[in-house]
C-alpha positions in Angstrom: 0.0 0.1 0.0 1.6 3.2 -1.2 -0.6 5.7 0.4 0.2 5.3 4.0 4.0 4.5 3.5 4.8 8.1 4.0 3.5 8.0 7.6 5.4 4.8 8.7 7.9 7.0 10.5 10.0 5.4 13.3 7.5 4.2 15.7 9.0 2.5 18.7 7.5 -1.0 19.5 9.2 -1.0 22.8 7.5 -0.4 26.1 8.5 -0.6 29.7 8.5 -4.1 31.3 5.6 -4.8 33.7 7.1 -8.0 35.1 4.3 -8.8 37.5 1.4 -7.9 35.3 2.8 -9.8 32.3 3.6 -12.9 34.5 0.1 -12.9 35.9 -1.4 -12.6 32.5 0.8 -15.5 31.3 -0.4 -17.6 34.1 -4.1 -16.8 33.3 -3.5 -18.4 29.9 -3.5 -21.7 31.7 -7.0 -21.5 33.0 -8.5 -23.7 30.3 -6.1 -26.5 31.4 -7.3 -26.3 35.1 -7.8 -30.0 35.5 -4.3 -30.7 34.2 -3.0 -27.9 36.4 -4.6 -29.5 39.5 -3.2 -33.0 38.6 0.2 -31.5 38.1 0.1 -29.7 41.5 -1.1 -33.0 43.2 1.8 -34.9 41.5 4.3 -32.3 42.4 3.1 -32.2 46.0 3.4 -36.0 46.2 6.9 -36.1 44.7 8.1 -33.4 47.0 6.5 -35.1 50.0 8.2 -38.4 49.3 11.6 -36.8 48.5 11.3 -34.7 51.7 10.6 -37.7 53.9 13.7 -39.5 52.4 16.4 -37.6 54.5 14.4 -38.0 57.7 14.1 -41.7 57.2 17.7 -42.0 56.2 18.7 -40.1 59.3 17.0 -43.0 61.3 19.4 -45.4 59.5 22.4 -43.2 60.6 21.1 -43.4 64.2 20.9 -47.2 64.0 24.5 -47.5 62.7 25.9 -44.9 65.3 24.0 -46.5 68.1 25.4 -49.9 67.1 28.9 -48.6 67.0 28.6 -47.0 70.4 26.9 -50.1 71.9 29.9 -52.2 71.1 32.0 -50.1 73.6 29.9 -51.4 76.4 29.9 -55.0 77.8 26.8 -57.2 76.9 24.4 -57.7 79.6 24.4 -54.2 81.0 21.7 -51.9 80.6 21.6 -48.5 79.0 21.0 -46.8 82.4 24.0 -48.6 83.9 26.2 -47.4 81.0 25.0 -43.8 81.4 25.8 -43.9 85.2 29.2 -45.3 84.7 30.0 -42.5 82.3 28.7 -39.8 84.7 30.7 -41.5 87.5 33.9 -41.2 85.3 33.1 -37.5 84.7 32.2 -37.9 81.0 28.9 -36.0 81.4 28.7 -34.9 77.7 29.3 -38.5 76.4 26.7 -39.7 78.8 24.1 -37.2 77.6 24.9 -38.4 74.0 24.5 -42.1 74.9 21.3 -41.3 77.0 19.8 -39.8 73.7 20.5 -42.9 71.7 18.2 -45.9 71.3 20.8 -48.6 72.0 21.5 -51.9 73.8 24.9 -52.3 75.2 27.1 -55.0 73.4 24.5 -55.6 70.6 26.3 -53.9 67.8 24.8 -52.7 64.5 21.3 -54.1 63.7 21.8 -54.6 60.0 18.3 -56.0 59.5 16.8 -52.9 60.8 19.2 -50.8 58.8 18.2 -52.8 55.6 14.5 -52.2 56.2 15.0 -48.4 56.5 17.2 -48.3 53.3 14.5 -50.2 51.5 11.9 -47.8 52.6 14.1 -44.8 51.4 14.4 -46.5 48.1 10.7 -46.8 47.8 10.2 -43.2 48.7 12.8 -42.0 46.1 11.3 -44.3 43.4 7.8 -43.0 44.1 9.1 -39.4 44.0 10.8 -40.1 40.7 7.6 -41.7 39.1 5.5 -38.8 40.3 8.0 -36.3 39.0 8.0 -38.0 35.5 4.2 -38.1 35.2 4.1 -34.4 36.4 6.6 -33.4 33.7 4.3 -35.0 31.2 1.3 -33.0 32.5 3.2 -29.8 32.6 4.4 -30.3 29.1 0.9 -31.1 27.9 -0.8 -28.0 29.4 2.0 -25.7 28.3 2.0 -26.8 24.7 -1.8 -26.5 24.6 -1.6 -23.0 26.0 1.1 -22.0 23.4 -1.0 -23.6 20.8 -4.0 -21.3 21.7 -1.6 -18.3 22.0 -0.4 -18.9 18.4 -4.1 -19.2 17.3 -4.8 -15.9 19.1 -2.0 -14.2 17.3 -3.0 -15.5 14.0 -6.5 -14.4 14.5 -5.4 -11.0 15.8 -3.4 -10.6 12.6 -6.6 -11.1 10.6 -8.4 -8.6 12.7 -5.8 -5.8 12.6 -6.3 -2.9 10.3 -3.9 -2.3 7.4 -2.8 0.9 9.2 -1.1 -1.3 11.9 1.0 -3.0 9.2 1.8 0.4 7.7 3.5 1.4 10.9 5.2 -1.9 11.7 8.2 -3.4 9.8 7.1 -6.9 8.6 10.1 -8.4 10.3 9.1 -6.9 13.6 5.6 -8.5 13.3 6.9 -11.9 12.2 9.5 -11.8 15.1 6.5 -11.4 17.6 4.5 -14.3 16.3 7.5 -16.7 15.8 10.6 -15.9 17.8 8.9 -14.3 20.8 6.2 -16.9 21.1 8.8 -19.7 20.8 10.7 -18.0 23.6 7.7 -17.8 25.7 7.0 -21.6 25.2 10.5 -22.4 26.2 10.4 -20.2 29.2 7.1 -21.8 30.3 8.3 -25.3 29.6 11.5 -25.0 31.6 10.4 -22.9 34.5 6.8 -23.7 35.3 7.4 -27.3 36.6 10.6 -26.1 38.4 8.9 -23.2 40.1 6.0 -25.3 41.3 8.4 -27.9 42.6 10.6 -25.4 44.2 7.8 -23.7 46.0 6.5 -27.0 47.4 9.9 -28.0 48.3 10.5 -24.9 50.2 7.3 -25.5 52.3 7.9 -29.2 52.9 11.5 -28.8 53.8 10.8 -25.8 56.1 8.2 -28.0 57.8 10.6 -30.7 58.5 13.4 -28.4 59.6 11.1 -26.9 62.3 10.0 -30.4 63.3 13.7 -31.4 63.9 15.0 -28.1 65.5 13.3 -24.6 65.6 16.6 -23.1 66.4 18.5 -24.4 63.4 15.4 -23.7 61.3 15.5 -19.9 62.3 19.1 -19.8 61.3 18.4 -21.3 57.9 15.5 -19.0 57.3 18.0 -16.0 57.4 18.9 -16.9 53.9 15.4 -16.1 52.5 15.3 -12.3 52.9 18.9 -12.0 51.9 18.3 -14.1 48.8 15.1 -12.0 47.9 17.1 -8.7 48.3 19.9 -10.1 46.1 17.6 -11.5 43.4 15.4 -8.3 43.4 18.3 -5.9 43.0 20.1 -7.8 40.3 16.8 -8.6 38.5 15.9 -4.9 38.3 19.2 -4.3 36.4 18.6 -7.1 34.0 15.0 -6.4 33.0 15.7 -3.4 30.7 18.5 -5.3 29.0 16.1 -8.3 28.1 13.5 -5.7 26.7 16.3 -4.1 24.7 17.5 -7.6 23.6 14.2 -8.8 22.1 13.4 -5.3 20.7 16.7 -5.4 18.8 16.0 -8.9 17.7 12.8 -7.7 16.0 14.6 -4.8 14.2 17.3 -7.3 13.1 14.9 -9.7 11.7 13.1 -6.9 9.9 16.2 -5.7 8.3 17.2 -9.3 7.3 13.7 -9.9 5.8 13.9 -6.6 3.8 17.4 -7.4 2.5 16.4 -10.9 1.5 13.3 -10.0 -0.4 15.0 -7.1 -2.0 18.3 -8.9 -2.6 18.4 -8.2 -6.4 17.8 -4.5 -5.9 20.4 -4.2 -3.1 23.0 -5.7 -5.6 21.8 -3.5 -8.4 22.2 -0.3 -6.5 25.5 -1.4 -5.0 24.1 -1.1 -1.4 25.5 -4.2 -0.1 28.1 -2.5 2.1 25.5 -0.1 3.5 23.1 -3.1 4.2 26.0 -4.9 5.9 26.7 -1.8 8.0 23.1 -1.5 9.2 23.1 -5.3 9.9 26.4 -4.9 11.9 24.9 -2.0 13.8 21.8 -4.0 14.8 23.9 -7.1 15.5 26.4 -5.1 17.6 23.5 -3.6 19.7 22.1 -7.1 20.1 25.4 -8.4 21.3 25.8 -5.8 23.9 22.2 -6.0 25.1 22.3 -9.8 25.2 25.7 -10.0 26.9 24.5 -7.5 29.6 21.2 -9.2 30.2 22.9 -12.7 30.5 25.7 -11.5 32.6 23.7 -9.4 35.0 21.2 -12.0 35.6 23.8 -14.6 35.7 25.2 -12.9 38.9 22.2 -14.1 40.9 23.1 -17.8 41.1 26.6 -17.4 42.4 25.4 -14.8 44.8 22.6 -17.0 46.2 25.1 -20.0 46.3 27.4 -17.9 48.5 24.7 -17.0 50.8 23.7 -20.6 51.1 27.2 -21.8 51.8 27.6 -19.3 54.7 24.3 -20.6 56.1 25.6 -24.2 55.7 28.6 -23.5 57.9 26.5 -22.0 60.7 24.1 -24.9 60.6 26.8 -27.5 60.7 28.7 -25.9 63.6 25.6 -25.3 65.7 24.2 -28.7 64.9 27.4 -30.4 66.0 27.2 -28.6 69.3 23.6 -29.7 69.8 24.6 -33.4 69.0 27.5 -33.2 71.5 25.0 -31.8 74.2 22.6 -34.6 73.5 19.8 -32.2 72.4 19.8 -33.8 68.9 20.7 -37.1 67.6 23.4 -37.5 64.9 20.8 -38.7 62.3 18.6 -35.7 63.0 21.5 -33.3 62.4 22.4 -35.2 59.3 18.8 -34.9 58.1 18.8 -31.2 58.9 21.9 -30.5 57.1 20.4 -32.3 53.9 17.2 -30.2 54.4 19.2 -27.1 54.7 20.9 -27.9 51.4 17.5 -28.7 49.9 16.0 -25.6 51.2 18.7 -23.5 49.5 18.5 -25.6 46.2 15.1 -24.1 45.2 16.3 -20.7 45.9 19.3 -21.3 43.8 17.3 -22.9 41.1 14.9 -19.9 40.9 17.8 -17.6 40.9 19.4 -19.5 38.0 16.1 -19.4 36.1 15.8 -15.6 36.6 17.5 -14.8 33.1 15.2 -17.2 31.4 12.2 -15.8 33.2 13.3 -12.2 32.4 13.7 -13.1 28.8 10.4 -15.0 28.5 8.3 -12.2 30.2 10.0 -9.6 27.9 8.9 -11.7 24.9 5.4 -12.3 26.4 4.9 -8.6 26.8 5.8 -8.0 23.2 3.3 -10.7 22.1 0.7 -9.2 24.4 1.3 -5.7 22.8 0.3 -7.2 19.5 -2.7 -8.9 21.0 -3.8 -5.6 22.6 -3.4 -3.5 19.5 -6.4 -1.7 18.3 -8.4 -3.7 15.9 -10.5 -2.8 12.9 -14.0 -1.7 13.8 -16.3 -4.6 14.1 -19.0 -5.4 11.5 -22.4 -4.2 12.3 -25.1 -6.7 13.0 -27.1 -7.6 10.0 -30.8 -6.8 10.4 -33.9 -4.8 9.7 -33.6 -1.1 9.3 -35.1 1.0 11.9 -36.1 4.7 12.2 -33.2 5.4 14.7 -30.7 3.5 12.6 -31.7 3.4 8.9 -28.2 2.4 7.9 -28.0 -0.7 10.0 -29.9 -3.9 9.0 -31.7 -5.5 11.9 -31.4 -9.0 13.2 -32.8 -11.8 11.0 -32.5 -10.0 7.6 -30.6 -11.8 4.8 -27.0 -10.7 4.2 -26.7 -8.0 1.4 -26.0 -9.5 -2.0 -23.8 -7.5 -4.4 -25.2 -8.3 -7.9 -25.4 -5.2 -10.1 -22.2 -3.4 -8.9 -23.5 0.2 -8.7 -20.9 2.2 -6.6 -21.6 5.6 -5.2 -19.2 7.9 -3.3 -20.9 10.5 -1.3 -18.9 13.4 0.1 -16.1 11.0 1.2 -13.3 12.3 3.4 -10.2 10.5 4.5 -6.6 11.0 5.7 -3.9 8.6 7.0 -2.7 11.4 9.2 -5.3 13.8 10.7 -2.8 16.7 10.2 -2.5 15.9 6.4 -6.0 15.4 4.9 -5.9 13.3 1.7 -9.3 13.0 0.4 -11.9 15.7 1.1 -15.6 15.9 0.0 -15.3 13.4 -2.9 -18.4 12.4 -4.7 -18.7 9.9 -7.5 -21.4 7.7 -9.0 -20.5 4.6 -11.1 -23.2 2.7 -13.0 -23.4 -1.2 -13.0 -21.1 -2.6 -15.7 -19.1 0.6 -16.2 -15.5 0.6 -16.6 -13.8 3.5 -14.6 -10.2 4.3 -14.9 -8.3 6.3 -12.4 -5.3 8.2 -13.4 -3.0 10.8 -11.7 0.4 11.5 -10.3 1.9 9.3 -7.6 0.4 10.1 -4.3 -2.8 11.5 -5.7 -5.0 9.0 -3.8 -5.9 6.5 -6.6 -5.1 3.4 -4.5 -6.5 4.9 -1.5 -9.8 5.3 -3.3 -10.3 1.6 -4.1 -8.9 0.6 -0.6 -11.7 2.7 1.0 -14.2 0.9 -1.3 -12.9 -2.5 0.1 -13.0 -1.2 3.6 -9.3 -1.7 4.2 -9.6 1.7 5.8 -12.6 3.3 7.4 -14.0 6.7 6.3 -13.5 9.9 8.2 -16.5 11.4 6.6 -19.3 10.6 4.1 -20.2 7.1 2.9 -19.8 4.6 0.1 -22.7 2.5 -1.2 -22.7 -0.5 -3.4 -26.1 -1.4 -4.9 -27.7 1.1 -2.5 -26.3 -0.4 0.7 -23.7 1.4 2.8 -20.5 -0.7 2.8 -20.0 0.2 6.5 -23.0 -1.9 7.2 -21.8 -4.8 5.2 -19.8 -7.7 6.7 -16.2 -7.1 5.3 -16.2 -10.8 4.2 -19.4 -10.4 2.2 -18.1 -7.2 0.5 -14.7 -8.6 -0.5 -16.2 -12.0 -1.6 -18.0 -10.2 -4.4 -14.9 -7.9 -5.2 -12.0 -9.2 -7.2 -8.5 -7.5 -7.2 -5.5 -7.8 -9.5 -2.6 -5.9 -8.1 0.7 -4.8 -9.5 2.6 -6.8 -6.8 1.4 -10.4 -7.7 1.1 -12.8 -4.8 1.5 -16.6 -5.2 1.9 -19.1 -2.4 3.6 -22.3 -2.1 1.4 -24.7 -4.1 0.6 -25.9 -7.6 -0.5 -23.6 -10.4 -3.9 -25.4 -10.1 -3.9 -24.4 -6.4 -3.1 -20.8 -6.9 -5.8 -20.3 -9.5 -8.4 -22.2 -7.3 -7.6 -19.8 -4.5 -10.1 -17.6 -6.0 -13.0 -19.8 -5.2 -12.7 -22.8 -2.8 -15.7 -24.9 -4.2 -14.4 -24.6 -7.9 -14.1 -27.8 -9.9 -10.9 -28.5 -11.8 -12.9 -27.9 -15.1 -13.8 -24.5 -13.8 -10.2 -23.7 -13.0 -9.0 -24.8 -16.4 -11.7 -22.6 -18.0 -10.4 -19.6 -16.0 -7.0 -20.4 -16.9 -7.9 -20.5 -20.7 -9.8 -17.2 -20.3 -6.7 -15.5 -18.8 -4.3 -17.1 -21.4 -2.5 -19.1 -18.6 -3.3 -22.2 -20.6 -0.9 -21.0 -23.4 2.2 -21.2 -21.2 1.3 -23.7 -18.4 1.8 -26.8 -20.6 5.5 -25.8 -21.1 6.0 -26.1 -17.4 7.6 -29.3 -16.0 4.3 -30.7 -14.5 1.8 -28.5 -16.2 -1.0 -27.3 -13.8 0.6 -29.4 -11.1 3.9 -27.5 -11.3 4.6 -26.2 -7.8 5.2 -22.5 -7.3 6.9 -20.9 -4.2 6.2 -17.5 -2.9 8.8 -16.1 -5.4 7.5 -18.2 -8.3 10.9 -18.2 -9.9 9.7 -20.9 -12.4 7.4 -18.4 -14.2 8.0 -14.8 -15.5 6.4 -11.7 -14.1 3.9 -11.5 -16.8 2.9 -15.1 -16.3 2.5 -14.6 -12.6 0.1 -11.8 -13.4 -1.9 -13.9 -15.8 -2.3 -16.4 -13.0 -3.7 -13.7 -10.7 -6.0 -12.6 -13.4 -7.3 -16.2 -13.8 -7.7 -16.3 -10.0 -10.0 -13.3 -10.3 -11.7 -14.9 -13.3 -12.7 -17.9 -11.1 -14.0 -15.7 -8.3 -16.7 -14.2 -10.7 -16.8 -10.9 -8.8 -19.4 -8.3 -9.3 -16.8 -5.6 -8.8 -13.3 -5.7 -10.3 -10.3 -3.7 -9.2 -7.1 -3.6 -11.4 -4.3 -1.7 -9.8 -1.6 -1.1 -12.4 -1.7 -4.8 -13.4 0.5 -4.2 -16.6 3.0 -1.7 -15.3 6.0 -4.2 -15.0 5.6 -6.5 -18.0 6.8 -6.5 -21.6 4.6 -5.2 -24.5 3.7 -8.7 -25.8 2.6 -9.9 -22.3 0.9 -6.6 -21.8 -1.4 -7.2 -24.8 -2.2 -10.8 -23.4 -3.0 -9.2 -20.0 -5.2 -6.5 -21.6 -7.1 -9.2 -23.6 -7.6 -11.1 -20.4 -8.7 -8.1 -18.4 -11.0 -6.9 -21.2 -12.7 -10.3 -21.0 -12.7 -10.2 -17.3 -14.4 -6.8 -17.2 -17.3 -7.8 -19.3 -20.7 -7.3 -17.3 -18.7 -6.2 -14.3 -18.2 -2.7 -12.7 -14.4 -2.3 -13.0 -12.0 0.3 -11.5 -8.6 0.5 -13.3 -5.7 2.2 -11.9 -3.1 3.0 -14.5 0.0 5.0 -15.3 0.0 3.9 -18.9 -2.9 6.0 -20.4 -2.9 4.1 -23.6 -4.4 1.0 -21.8 -7.4 2.8 -20.7 -8.6 4.9 -23.7 -11.7 2.6 -24.0 -12.9 3.2 -20.4 -16.4 4.4 -19.9 -15.3 7.0 -17.5 -11.9 8.3 -16.7 -11.2 10.1 -13.4 -8.1 12.4 -13.0 -7.1 12.7 -9.4 -4.8 15.3 -7.8 -4.2 15.7 -4.2 -7.0 13.4 -3.2 -9.6 15.1 -5.4 -11.1 14.5 -8.7 -10.1 17.3 -11.0 -11.5 16.0 -14.2 -13.8 13.2 -15.4 -15.1 12.0 -18.7 -14.2 9.8 -21.6 -10.9 9.7 -23.3 -12.1 11.9 -26.2 -13.8 14.4 -23.9 -10.9 14.9 -21.8 -8.5 15.3 -24.7 -10.8 17.9 -26.1 -11.0 19.6 -22.7 -7.1 20.0 -23.0 -6.8 19.9 -19.2 -4.9 17.7 -16.8 -5.5 14.5 -18.5 -4.5 15.9 -21.9 -1.3 17.2 -20.4 -0.6 13.6 -18.9 -1.4 11.9 -22.1 0.6 14.2 -24.3 3.5 13.9 -21.9 3.5 10.1 -22.1 3.1 10.3 -26.0 6.0 12.8 -26.2 8.1 10.5 -24.0 7.3 7.5 -26.1 8.3 9.5 -29.3 11.5 10.6 -27.7 12.5 7.1 -26.5 12.1 5.8 -30.1 
């Protein structure tokens, strides 16, 4: 679209990061998978509970072994009370307190049967935890992938609802980056962090409970790491957030530049702009390198900082725990279990810290996707129905959808501008009879393409209205309006598929015979048999196997097949050779029969037989009439025509 190109400007797509709000919105995406979420939480809780019980039960095995070793130092047949009394008599009060705290029988030794039972129980606990963890991983993967599936659907549907003005302001590579790279990054983040965050939270709760059960004093010492870890993570995280936003914003700009240079590769070579293109690429790439390095390095500082805090805490727990064992207040197995719990307590904090860079990156990408989903959409279609006194322009509920048959088009005092400060079309009125061929000519930027874009409701009017067969197009469903309107543009568009598929795109219910008939009417049949597989020859988006003129004929055949009531031809012959132009003109002449047609052309020789020629300048119709009438008037059209004729003579 050439009209709005001048207003693309340099709009920034970057917005400040709302980490909390975007995180909550991302979690709300999981609501449709609530049963799976509950199952995942239950499995995670079971897995964590079984894992948490392991050290406590294993500590009992340590107590059995330690008690057995100590019992061998006392003669068999004595009682525990006698052994404790003997130690107190000898002045070994600390050892006596330790022996008194143990469950032992003097002279018995290690009870390997009991130890074996305990170890087997620990094995069962860990196997059960592992099985629950595996199933929980499958559940989390399922709900995440389903959520991302819906997010991609939402993005695709959103693109269909966005007005063309949105794409005028956004580089294509930037939009593609949001619906591909950013969504993939969100998927990776959720997949890698959701299960881990859930497990970490449950682990902290379960481990903390066991720690208070064993020793409230040691538990309070271990809790000191929590506020310290939060402060460290918050301070470092705030420095990393802007860098991740910058990283993904620059990624979008880099993708946009690469996409432009790839699609325009030939022109870049022709104009010798390879070095300039490389310089722009290097600039974006260097910016991305610096932003990515800072984001990853700063966020990477969190894990070693948390590990340092955890190691300091471990030292305090070990020393104080040893003193408690020596005093008999705790058993050796209890301290062993507590030390394991203290490491487990710090492990979730370290894991969350290590995921901080991934979380920051994923939330930054999620916010870019949400910005796309929150973009202003085109105005919704009005409800089809019966006209009322209050709203005579709206059809009331229950009435049939308007059908475009004759193709009478009327512009009534139409006003429009891409930029409110720069009006383009003001108070334009025009009446086109059914079956008429209307040619629109004028200098570049006069509003020719804008006029037909308004007819197609690609943009909404600022003033006035446009009617087709007496019905305001603003009250018609866009799909209904466009289904009965055919367009052949200067820039041909073919998709990855066969020639047959590309022609059949014009009407989904068309038979193969109807497609062949449309191909013959558009002179596609003349060259298609020279292709390797005829109508089954596959074309890609660049359609390198066919020429520019042949591509144009395929798009005309597509329009033939659609059987539109209104036809729009936008400079369809401007980039082809003379022989192909004659074929295209013949095809378009056949296509225009019995249809209301709008032809936008710079080659005035191609529209001399039009029923009505409009000359536009600065968004207004300055002249209208037939070719003969306008030549006789010796006005703007005559000057354009004579200028082209003189240019043709000079070129000869």
